[in-house]
N, CA, C and O atoms as a printed pandas DataFrame, in Angstrom:
     atom_number atom_name residue_name chain_id  residue_number  x_coord  y_coord  z_coord
0              1         N          MET        A               1  -23.653   33.885  -57.003
1              2        CA          MET        A               1  -24.499   32.974  -56.281
2              3         C          MET        A               1  -25.307   33.762  -55.263
3              4         O          MET        A               1  -24.826   34.740  -54.691
4              5         N          LYS        A               2  -26.519   33.331  -55.050
5              6        CA          LYS        A               2  -27.393   33.996  -54.088
6              7         C          LYS        A               2  -27.198   33.353  -52.719
7              8         O          LYS        A               2  -27.235   32.130  -52.581
8              9         N          ILE        A               3  -26.993   34.190  -51.719
9             10        CA          ILE        A               3  -26.842   33.725  -50.347
10            11         C          ILE        A               3  -28.043   34.215  -49.551
11            12         O          ILE        A               3  -28.379   35.399  -49.577
12            13         N          LEU        A               4  -28.684   33.295  -48.845
13            14        CA          LEU        A               4  -29.828   33.610  -47.991
14            15         C          LEU        A               4  -29.425   33.402  -46.535
15            16         O          LEU        A               4  -28.700   32.462  -46.212
16            17         N          TYR        A               5  -29.899   34.286  -45.661
17            18        CA          TYR        A               5  -29.611   34.187  -44.243
18            19         C          TYR        A               5  -30.935   34.140  -43.481
19            20         O          TYR        A               5  -31.863   34.887  -43.789
20            21         N          PHE        A               6  -31.015   33.254  -42.483
21            22        CA          PHE        A               6  -32.245   33.084  -41.725
22            23         C          PHE        A               6  -31.999   33.219  -40.226
23            24         O          PHE        A               6  -30.903   32.953  -39.733
24            25         N          ALA        A               7  -33.041   33.638  -39.516
25            26        CA          ALA        A               7  -33.085   33.735  -38.051
26            27         C          ALA        A               7  -31.937   34.603  -37.529
27            28         O          ALA        A               7  -31.700   35.686  -38.065
28            29         N          TRP        A               8  -31.215   34.145  -36.486
29            30        CA          TRP        A               8  -30.188   35.000  -35.898
30            31         C          TRP        A               8  -28.996   35.210  -36.827
31            32         O          TRP        A               8  -28.255   36.175  -36.644
32            33         N          VAL        A               9  -28.787   34.350  -37.809
33            34        CA          VAL        A               9  -27.719   34.597  -38.791
34            35         C          VAL        A               9  -28.056   35.883  -39.556
35            36         O          VAL        A               9  -27.196   36.744  -39.744
36            37         N          ARG        A              10  -29.298   36.002  -39.989
37            38        CA          ARG        A              10  -29.758   37.207  -40.689
38            39         C          ARG        A              10  -29.646   38.435  -39.788
39            40         O          ARG        A              10  -29.200   39.494  -40.230
40            41         N          GLU        A              11  -30.046   38.294  -38.542
41            42        CA          GLU        A              11  -30.010   39.427  -37.620
42            43         C          GLU        A              11  -28.585   39.929  -37.391
43            44         O          GLU        A              11  -28.353   41.136  -37.320
44            45         N          ARG        A              12  -27.646   39.018  -37.279
45            46        CA          ARG        A              12  -26.253   39.419  -37.031
46            47         C          ARG        A              12  -25.625   40.063  -38.263
47            48         O          ARG        A              12  -24.856   41.016  -38.143
48            49         N          ILE        A              13  -25.948   39.547  -39.439
49            50        CA          ILE        A              13  -25.373   40.094  -40.669
50            51         C          ILE        A              13  -26.100   41.366  -41.091
51            52         O          ILE        A              13  -25.489   42.286  -41.635
52            53         N          GLY        A              14  -27.405   41.412  -40.839
53            54        CA          GLY        A              14  -28.181   42.586  -41.204
54            55         C          GLY        A              14  -28.756   42.518  -42.606
55            56         O          GLY        A              14  -29.233   43.523  -43.133
56            57         N          LEU        A              15  -28.714   41.343  -43.213
57            58        CA          LEU        A              15  -29.269   41.131  -44.555
58            59         C          LEU        A              15  -30.047   39.830  -44.576
59            60         O          LEU        A              15  -29.718   38.886  -43.858
60            61         N          GLU        A              16  -31.085   39.785  -45.408
61            62        CA          GLU        A              16  -31.763   38.502  -45.573
62            63         C          GLU        A              16  -31.260   37.762  -46.802
63            64         O          GLU        A              16  -31.419   36.545  -46.897
64            65         N          ALA        A              17  -30.653   38.481  -47.750
65            66        CA          ALA        A              17  -30.108   37.850  -48.952
66            67         C          ALA        A              17  -29.132   38.793  -49.632
67            68         O          ALA        A              17  -29.198   40.010  -49.454
68            69         N          GLU        A              18  -28.230   38.222  -50.409
69            70        CA          GLU        A              18  -27.308   39.011  -51.219
70            71         C          GLU        A              18  -26.727   38.135  -52.321
71            72         O          GLU        A              18  -26.742   36.907  -52.233
72            73         N          GLU        A              19  -26.223   38.777  -53.344
73            74        CA          GLU        A              19  -25.506   38.097  -54.427
74            75         C          GLU        A              19  -24.018   38.206  -54.135
75            76         O          GLU        A              19  -23.514   39.296  -53.864
76            77         N          VAL        A              20  -23.313   37.082  -54.188
77            78        CA          VAL        A              20  -21.892   37.045  -53.879
78            79         C          VAL        A              20  -21.168   36.289  -54.986
79            80         O          VAL        A              20  -21.670   35.290  -55.503
80            81         N          ASP        A              21  -19.995   36.772  -55.340
81            82        CA          ASP        A              21  -19.153   36.101  -56.323
82            83         C          ASP        A              21  -17.847   35.735  -55.624
83            84         O          ASP        A              21  -16.867   36.475  -55.713
84            85         N          PRO        A              22  -17.828   34.586  -54.923
85            86        CA          PRO        A              22  -16.620   34.229  -54.175
86            87         C          PRO        A              22  -15.473   33.854  -55.105
87            88         O          PRO        A              22  -15.706   33.470  -56.251
88            89         N          PRO        A              23  -14.239   33.962  -54.624
89            90        CA          PRO        A              23  -13.085   33.581  -55.444
90            91         C          PRO        A              23  -13.070   32.070  -55.701
91            92         O          PRO        A              23  -13.745   31.306  -55.011
92            93         N          ALA        A              24  -12.304   31.659  -56.686
93            94        CA          ALA        A              24  -12.222   30.245  -57.078
94            95         C          ALA        A              24  -11.739   29.352  -55.943
95            96         O          ALA        A              24  -12.019   28.153  -55.937
96            97         N          SER        A              25  -11.019   29.922  -54.986
97            98        CA          SER        A              25  -10.518   29.127  -53.858
98            99         C          SER        A              25  -11.630   28.682  -52.908
99           100         O          SER        A              25  -11.417   27.796  -52.080
100          101         N          VAL        A              26  -12.796   29.280  -53.018
101          102        CA          VAL        A              26  -13.944   28.918  -52.184
102          103         C          VAL        A              26  -14.660   27.761  -52.873
103          104         O          VAL        A              26  -15.371   27.952  -53.860
104          105         N          ARG        A              27  -14.461   26.555  -52.336
105          106        CA          ARG        A              27  -14.969   25.350  -53.007
106          107         C          ARG        A              27  -16.018   24.584  -52.223
107          108         O          ARG        A              27  -16.783   23.813  -52.802
108          109         N          THR        A              28  -16.064   24.785  -50.912
109          110        CA          THR        A              28  -16.999   24.039  -50.071
110          111         C          THR        A              28  -17.859   25.002  -49.255
111          112         O          THR        A              28  -17.610   26.207  -49.227
112          113         N          VAL        A              29  -18.863   24.454  -48.601
113          114        CA          VAL        A              29  -19.710   25.254  -47.708
114          115         C          VAL        A              29  -18.846   25.897  -46.620
115          116         O          VAL        A              29  -19.022   27.074  -46.304
116          117         N          ALA        A              30  -17.921   25.137  -46.050
117          118        CA          ALA        A              30  -17.045   25.679  -45.003
118          119         C          ALA        A              30  -16.167   26.803  -45.549
119          120         O          ALA        A              30  -15.949   27.807  -44.872
120          121         N          ASP        A              31  -15.665   26.636  -46.771
121          122        CA          ASP        A              31  -14.864   27.699  -47.388
122          123         C          ASP        A              31  -15.687   28.971  -47.551
123          124         O          ASP        A              31  -15.192   30.074  -47.318
124          125         N          LEU        A              32  -16.945   28.812  -47.952
125          126        CA          LEU        A              32  -17.810   29.971  -48.152
126          127         C          LEU        A              32  -18.069   30.679  -46.826
127          128         O          LEU        A              32  -18.027   31.907  -46.760
128          129         N          ALA        A              33  -18.334   29.916  -45.778
129          130        CA          ALA        A              33  -18.558   30.516  -44.464
130          131         C          ALA        A              33  -17.314   31.278  -44.009
131          132         O          ALA        A              33  -17.426   32.375  -43.464
132          133         N          ALA        A              34  -16.130   30.703  -44.231
133          134        CA          ALA        A              34  -14.876   31.371  -43.852
134          135         C          ALA        A              34  -14.678   32.642  -44.672
135          136         O          ALA        A              34  -14.234   33.658  -44.137
136          137         N          PHE        A              35  -15.001   32.596  -45.954
137          138        CA          PHE        A              35  -14.903   33.767  -46.822
138          139         C          PHE        A              35  -15.848   34.868  -46.338
139          140         O          PHE        A              35  -15.458   36.032  -46.245
140          141         N          LEU        A              36  -17.078   34.498  -46.033
141          142        CA          LEU        A              36  -18.055   35.483  -45.567
142          143         C          LEU        A              36  -17.646   36.077  -44.223
143          144         O          LEU        A              36  -17.851   37.266  -43.980
144          145         N          LYS        A              37  -17.078   35.265  -43.364
145          146        CA          LYS        A              37  -16.663   35.715  -42.027
146          147         C          LYS        A              37  -15.708   36.899  -42.103
147          148         O          LYS        A              37  -15.668   37.726  -41.192
148          149         N          GLU        A              38  -14.947   36.982  -43.176
149          150        CA          GLU        A              38  -13.964   38.052  -43.343
150          151         C          GLU        A              38  -14.563   39.338  -43.917
151          152         O          GLU        A              38  -13.839   40.316  -44.103
152          153         N          ARG        A              39  -15.857   39.358  -44.198
153          154        CA          ARG        A              39  -16.475   40.512  -44.855
154          155         C          ARG        A              39  -16.895   41.631  -43.909
155          156         O          ARG        A              39  -17.344   42.683  -44.365
156          157         N          GLY        A              40  -16.759   41.426  -42.619
157          158        CA          GLY        A              40  -17.117   42.490  -41.687
158          159         C          GLY        A              40  -17.548   41.950  -40.343
159          160         O          GLY        A              40  -17.643   40.741  -40.133
160          161         N          GLU        A              41  -17.805   42.874  -39.441
161          162        CA          GLU        A              41  -18.113   42.521  -38.057
162          163         C          GLU        A              41  -19.369   41.652  -37.919
163          164         O          GLU        A              41  -19.361   40.675  -37.171
164          165         N          GLY        A              42  -20.437   41.995  -38.627
165          166        CA          GLY        A              42  -21.667   41.208  -38.541
166          167         C          GLY        A              42  -21.471   39.785  -39.033
167          168         O          GLY        A              42  -21.970   38.834  -38.431
168          169         N          TYR        A              43  -20.743   39.649  -40.127
169          170        CA          TYR        A              43  -20.444   38.317  -40.667
170          171         C          TYR        A              43  -19.577   37.531  -39.688
171          172         O          TYR        A              43  -19.819   36.351  -39.436
172          173         N          ALA        A              44  -18.560   38.205  -39.139
173          174        CA          ALA        A              44  -17.672   37.544  -38.181
174          175         C          ALA        A              44  -18.464   37.045  -36.982
175          176         O          ALA        A              44  -18.210   35.952  -36.474
176          177         N          HIS        A              45  -19.417   37.841  -36.532
177          178        CA          HIS        A              45  -20.246   37.446  -35.391
178          179         C          HIS        A              45  -21.145   36.267  -35.769
179          180         O          HIS        A              45  -21.296   35.330  -34.985
180          181         N          ALA        A              46  -21.735   36.306  -36.949
181          182        CA          ALA        A              46  -22.634   35.226  -37.384
182          183         C          ALA        A              46  -21.905   33.901  -37.546
183          184         O          ALA        A              46  -22.452   32.842  -37.238
184          185         N          PHE        A              47  -20.667   33.962  -38.032
185          186        CA          PHE        A              47  -19.913   32.735  -38.309
186          187         C          PHE        A              47  -18.792   32.486  -37.302
187          188         O          PHE        A              47  -17.846   31.754  -37.595
188          189         N          GLU        A              48  -18.893   33.096  -36.109
189          190        CA          GLU        A              48  -17.841   32.926  -35.113
190          191         C          GLU        A              48  -17.714   31.475  -34.652
191          192         O          GLU        A              48  -16.621   31.045  -34.282
192          193         N          ASN        A              49  -18.784   30.731  -34.668
193          194        CA          ASN        A              49  -18.755   29.308  -34.319
194          195         C          ASN        A              49  -19.454   28.552  -35.448
195          196         O          ASN        A              49  -20.647   28.263  -35.354
196          197         N          PRO        A              50  -18.719   28.231  -36.515
197          198        CA          PRO        A              50  -19.354   27.632  -37.695
198          199         C          PRO        A              50  -20.057   26.302  -37.423
199          200         O          PRO        A              50  -20.907   25.886  -38.211
200          201         N          SER        A              51  -19.718   25.630  -36.326
201          202        CA          SER        A              51  -20.357   24.343  -36.049
202          203         C          SER        A              51  -21.833   24.491  -35.675
203          204         O          SER        A              51  -22.565   23.502  -35.672
204          205         N          VAL        A              52  -22.280   25.711  -35.360
205          206        CA          VAL        A              52  -23.693   25.898  -35.020
206          207         C          VAL        A              52  -24.500   26.530  -36.151
207          208         O          VAL        A              52  -25.678   26.843  -35.977
208          209         N          VAL        A              53  -23.872   26.716  -37.301
209          210        CA          VAL        A              53  -24.578   27.256  -38.461
210          211         C          VAL        A              53  -24.781   26.132  -39.463
211          212         O          VAL        A              53  -23.829   25.446  -39.837
212          213         N          ARG        A              54  -26.010   25.947  -39.894
213          214        CA          ARG        A              54  -26.345   24.925  -40.890
214          215         C          ARG        A              54  -26.430   25.585  -42.259
215          216         O          ARG        A              54  -26.555   26.804  -42.373
216          217         N          ALA        A              55  -26.358   24.747  -43.305
217          218        CA          ALA        A              55  -26.403   25.275  -44.667
218          219         C          ALA        A              55  -27.250   24.368  -45.554
219          220         O          ALA        A              55  -27.443   23.184  -45.277
220          221         N          ALA        A              56  -27.741   24.968  -46.622
221          222        CA          ALA        A              56  -28.449   24.228  -47.665
222          223         C          ALA        A              56  -27.979   24.764  -49.013
223          224         O          ALA        A              56  -27.833   25.972  -49.204
224          225         N          LEU        A              57  -27.746   23.846  -49.937
225          226        CA          LEU        A              57  -27.404   24.214  -51.309
226          227         C          LEU        A              57  -28.610   23.919  -52.175
227          228         O          LEU        A              57  -29.087   22.785  -52.225
228          229         N          ASP        A              58  -29.100   24.932  -52.852
229          230        CA          ASP        A              58  -30.293   24.776  -53.686
230          231         C          ASP        A              58  -31.388   24.005  -52.951
231          232         O          ASP        A              58  -32.008   23.093  -53.498
232          233         N          ARG        A              59  -31.607   24.398  -51.699
233          234        CA          ARG        A              59  -32.672   23.887  -50.824
234          235         C          ARG        A              59  -32.488   22.448  -50.360
235          236         O          ARG        A              59  -33.455   21.798  -49.965
236          237         N          THR        A              60  -31.259   21.946  -50.403
237          238        CA          THR        A              60  -30.937   20.622  -49.884
238          239         C          THR        A              60  -29.879   20.780  -48.803
239          240         O          THR        A              60  -28.838   21.393  -49.038
240          241         N          HIS        A              61  -30.139   20.225  -47.609
241          242        CA          HIS        A              61  -29.178   20.343  -46.511
242          243         C          HIS        A              61  -27.807   19.878  -46.965
243          244         O          HIS        A              61  -27.676   18.909  -47.713
244          245         N          ALA        A              62  -26.777   20.592  -46.494
245          246        CA          ALA        A              62  -25.411   20.304  -46.899
246          247         C          ALA        A              62  -24.481   20.356  -45.695
247          248         O          ALA        A              62  -24.649   21.179  -44.796
248          249         N          ARG        A              63  -23.503   19.466  -45.696
249          250        CA          ARG        A              63  -22.480   19.449  -44.653
250          251         C          ARG        A              63  -21.406   20.482  -44.984
251          252         O          ARG        A              63  -21.314   20.933  -46.125
252          253         N          PRO        A              64  -20.594   20.861  -43.998
253          254        CA          PRO        A              64  -19.536   21.843  -44.260
254          255         C          PRO        A              64  -18.569   21.429  -45.366
255          256         O          PRO        A              64  -18.044   22.287  -46.076
256          257         N          ASP        A              65  -18.328   20.141  -45.521
257          258        CA          ASP        A              65  -17.382   19.677  -46.535
258          259         C          ASP        A              65  -18.022   19.452  -47.907
259          260         O          ASP        A              65  -17.360   18.972  -48.827
260          261         N          THR        A              66  -19.295   19.794  -48.048
261          262        CA          THR        A              66  -19.990   19.633  -49.325
262          263         C          THR        A              66  -19.458   20.639  -50.342
263          264         O          THR        A              66  -19.413   21.837  -50.061
264          265         N          PRO        A              67  -19.054   20.165  -51.524
265          266        CA          PRO        A              67  -18.606   21.095  -52.573
266          267         C          PRO        A              67  -19.755   21.991  -53.031
267          268         O          PRO        A              67  -20.898   21.547  -53.134
268          269         N          LEU        A              68  -19.442   23.238  -53.300
269          270        CA          LEU        A              68  -20.456   24.171  -53.791
270          271         C          LEU        A              68  -20.891   23.814  -55.210
271          272         O          LEU        A              68  -22.050   24.011  -55.578
272          273         N          GLY        A              69  -19.969   23.296  -55.994
273          274        CA          GLY        A              69  -20.294   22.890  -57.365
274          275         C          GLY        A              69  -20.981   24.014  -58.119
275          276         O          GLY        A              69  -20.509   25.151  -58.130
276          277         N          ALA        A              70  -22.090   23.686  -58.744
277          278        CA          ALA        A              70  -22.832   24.664  -59.541
278          279         C          ALA        A              70  -24.036   25.222  -58.786
279          280         O          ALA        A              70  -24.992   25.694  -59.401
280          281         N          ALA        A              71  -23.991   25.169  -57.459
281          282        CA          ALA        A              71  -25.121   25.673  -56.661
282          283         C          ALA        A              71  -25.412   27.129  -57.019
283          284         O          ALA        A              71  -24.497   27.940  -57.158
284          285         N          ARG        A              72  -26.680   27.443  -57.166
285          286        CA          ARG        A              72  -27.091   28.818  -57.454
286          287         C          ARG        A              72  -27.526   29.543  -56.197
287          288         O          ARG        A              72  -27.537   30.773  -56.153
288          289         N          GLU        A              73  -27.891   28.766  -55.157
289          290        CA          GLU        A              73  -28.391   29.368  -53.927
290          291         C          GLU        A              73  -27.822   28.623  -52.723
291          292         O          GLU        A              73  -27.833   27.393  -52.670
292          293         N          VAL        A              74  -27.326   29.394  -51.762
293          294        CA          VAL        A              74  -26.832   28.824  -50.509
294          295         C          VAL        A              74  -27.565   29.531  -49.382
295          296         O          VAL        A              74  -27.638   30.760  -49.350
296          297         N          ALA        A              75  -28.103   28.754  -48.463
297          298        CA          ALA        A              75  -28.799   29.323  -47.305
298          299         C          ALA        A              75  -28.038   28.950  -46.040
299          300         O          ALA        A              75  -27.575   27.819  -45.888
300          301         N          PHE        A              76  -27.917   29.913  -45.137
301          302        CA          PHE        A              76  -27.312   29.669  -43.829
302          303         C          PHE        A              76  -28.357   29.936  -42.767
303          304         O          PHE        A              76  -29.086   30.925  -42.837
304          305         N          PHE        A              77  -28.429   29.040  -41.768
305          306        CA          PHE        A              77  -29.457   29.136  -40.742
306          307         C          PHE        A              77  -28.995   28.397  -39.490
307          308         O          PHE        A              77  -28.120   27.535  -39.575
308          309         N          PRO        A              78  -29.570   28.719  -38.327
309          310        CA          PRO        A              78  -29.221   28.010  -37.096
310          311         C          PRO        A              78  -29.873   26.626  -37.098
311          312         O          PRO        A              78  -30.786   26.364  -37.880
312          313         N          PRO        A              79  -29.394   25.744  -36.213
313          314        CA          PRO        A              79  -30.052   24.434  -36.087
314          315         C          PRO        A              79  -31.509   24.615  -35.706
315          316         O          PRO        A              79  -31.863   25.549  -34.986
316          317         N          MET        A              80  -32.327   23.739  -36.181
317          318        CA          MET        A              80  -33.754   23.823  -35.893
318          319         C          MET        A              80  -34.119   22.785  -34.835
319          320         O          MET        A              80  -33.539   21.701  -34.771
320          321         N          THR        A              81  -35.086   23.148  -34.018
321          322        CA          THR        A              81  -35.593   22.188  -33.032
322          323         C          THR        A              81  -37.077   22.039  -33.244
323          324         O          THR        A              81  -37.752   22.943  -33.737
324          325         N          GLY        A              82  -37.556   20.918  -32.875
325          326        CA          GLY        A              82  -38.992   20.666  -33.027
326          327         C          GLY        A              82  -39.608   20.378  -31.677
327          328         O          GLY        A              82  -38.911   20.165  -30.684
328          329         N          GLY        A              83  -40.898   20.375  -31.661
329          330        CA          GLY        A              83  -41.543   20.124  -30.382
330          331         C          GLY        A              83  -42.780   19.295  -30.561
331          332         O          GLY        A              83  -43.459   18.981  -29.584
């Protein structure tokens, strides 16, 4: 699955995208964030407070408890504000 990182999530991880093959135990957006958090210091820093990281599955906003299902692309990004 392709993982995209935006804004400060990208800056902390040091990548804008990567291909990841998570284990079968990773079933939800929250599971994926927890799995990524264990991949190193930058990931741990990016996902240290998962409640402030938003996600989208195949370009549709997703909650932490959303199943990954057959998603081909997952994006992680900070909350957005408008003006």
